[in-house]
VOLOVO-846284 format. One record per residue: x, y, z of N, C-alpha, C in turn; residue in three letters. Coordinates in pm, whole numbers, plus 50000, padded with zeros to 5 digits. Atoms other than C-alpha are relative to their C-alpha. Last residue first. Layout:
BEGIN
XYZXYZXYZALA/...
//
This chain:
BEGIN
500005009749821569170359338716498554991750024GLU/499685014549963569150365438319500794997650133GLY/500455010550061566250389438295501194993050020HIS/501585007749953567600412838539499694991549989ARG/498925008949911571670411038381498275000650087ARG/499425016350028569510418738044500374992850123ARG/500955015150064567530446938146500614984650011GLU/500985007549854570520462338374498984995649922ARG/499055007049948572420466338032499044994650121GLN/500065012050130569480477637801500744991150107ALA/501265005549913569600508238136499534986249860ALA/499775009049894573160509838045498694997350055LEU/499205013650028572820515737686500344995350170ARG/500575008050019570500543337759500574987049952VAL/501915004149886571720560837982499334988149924ASN/499345003749911575490562537771498564993650114ILE/499635016350146573320572737444500354989950120THR/501505008550044571760600737678500364991149937GLY/500855003949906575180610837798498504989449997LEU/499645008449947576470614937458499704991650128MET/500755013250100573760632837317500664988450040LEU/501475002349998574230657037613499834988649939VAL/500145004649889577750664037567499184990250074VAL/499255015850054577130670537211500014996050162LEU/500515009750019574880694737376500304987049902SER/500895002549860577010711437615499124987749924GLY/499635006049962579370715137273499844993750123ILE/500095008050074576560731937104501474990850023LEU/501345009049980576130755337398500094987749878GLN/500455008749845579630763337389498644997150000VAL/498775012349969579770767637062500105000650114TRP/500885010450058576500795037068501194986049928GLU/500745008749869578490808237374498474994549891LYS/499885004049887580770823137145499574991250104SER/499924990249897578960839936867500314983350056ALA/500875007149878578240825436550500915001050126VAL/499545013349938578620847036302499574998050095THR/499274992649895575400869736166501594988750015PRO/500024989149887574180854535839501115006750110GLY/499294988750011574050832235579499335006650101PRO/501124983050035572450802535635500815004150005GLU/500714997350082574420771135716499585009249918PHE/498954999550075575880774836051499754996349787LEU/498984993649951573210788436227501374997749905ARG/500404989350047570180774236063500915009250087VAL/500824995650147570860741035955499895014649995ARG/499245003650134574040729136135499035007749917LEU/498684996849971572420745136515500624999749883PHE/499724976050028569090736136432501305003049984TYR/500664996050125570080699236387500075012549977GLY/498755002850072572480699136706499635001649857ILE/499674996550020568940708736876501395006049915TYR/500984991550034567110683536795500975013449972GLY/499165002050172570260659136831498795008649924ALA/498694997750039570500673737191499854999949898SER/499564985950023566520673637218501165005249954VAL/500824989150111565800638437073500955014450046LEU/499104998450181569110621837252499295008149931ILE/498494991250010568320635137636500575000149879LEU/500794987349980564510623037594501455008249961SER/500564992350104565830593737511499845008049960TRP/499225008950125568080584037788499735006049861GLY/498854981849999565550600538077500784997149837VAL/500174984550000563060576537934500785010349969VAL/499654998550087565840547137942498755010249921LYS/498894998950112566410552538263499805003049844GLN/500134983950004562500554638347501615000949980ARG/499274995149963562420517038174499875017250066SER/498894997249953559820506637984500365008050076ILE/499954987049966557050482238034501635007350004MET/
//
């Protein structure tokens, strides 16, 4: 059974990676209006959430290894 911590971590990773992909493809590489500072803050926030999701998945794996090692 997959742990809840892993599910949350992967959800954070998928959502933030989706937004980063959208931002790069639609807002940065396509011609259009300039990117507002609010969108830069959202991009930075999404990068932070991506890192937190990765940390969450790694901690869940470490917890699982520790639990099976006992």
